[in-house]
N, C-alpha and C positions, 0 to 999 in steps of 0.2 A: 124392707123389713127382712126378707129372706136372706139378703146378703149379710145383714147384721147377725142373724142366727147362725149363718155359715161360719162367720169369723169366730163367734163364741164357741161353736162346736169344734172348730178346728183347733182353737186354743186348748180346749179340753182334751181332744184326741192326742195332741202332741205332748200332753203332760208337761206343760210349762213348769220348769223348775222354779223353786222359790227365788233363786238368784236372778232369773229372767224377769220374774214379776217385780222383784225389788228394783231392778234396773229401769223398767218401764215406769214404775211409780216415782222413782227418784227423778227421772227426766221430767215427768209431768210436774212434780212439786217444784223443781228448780227452774223450770222454764227454759233450760238449755242443757245441751249435752255436757259442756264444760263444767257448768255449775253442779250437775249431778255427779260427774266424775270426781270433782273436788270433794263434794260432800261424803262420798263413799271411799275416798282415798285411792282412786284408780285413775288411769290415764284417759284423756278424752278420745284419743284414737282407738283405744280398746272398746270404749263405749260405742263409738260409731260402728265398728265392725260387728259388735254383738247385736246392736239394734238392727243393723242391716240383715243379719242372719235370721233374727226373729221375724222380721217383716217378710223375708223370703219364705220362711217356713209357713207362715200364716197366709201368705198370698195377698197381703194388704199393707198399705202404708199406715203406720200408727200415729205419726206426727206430721204436721205441716211445718216445714223449715223456712225460716226467713232470717234476715240480718238481725232482727230483734230477738230471736230465739225460736222456740218450738211451742206449738200447742197441739193437743191431741186431736186427731181426726175423729169422726164419729165412731169408727172401728176401734181406734185406740182408747177412746173413752169407755167403750163397752168392756174392753179387757181390764182397764183400771177399775171400773165399777165392780167387776167380779173378783177383784183381788182381796 
């Protein structure tokens, strides 16, 4: 529980820009980085880099990645729920 609060607090402290939140929500909605990038008219490599930076800033992985796509981690879901 303390870790969840830390992630949410860190997201608030870093002042996530609306574009960062939009990226995270788009990835969750699409279920893949490629699908989210296509939906927003951006490149998949750019989404990958942006997500990696956000995760590094927060100190937490926001999505579980697999060949079938991505699903939010508990930390990622907390960020999405707060959007």
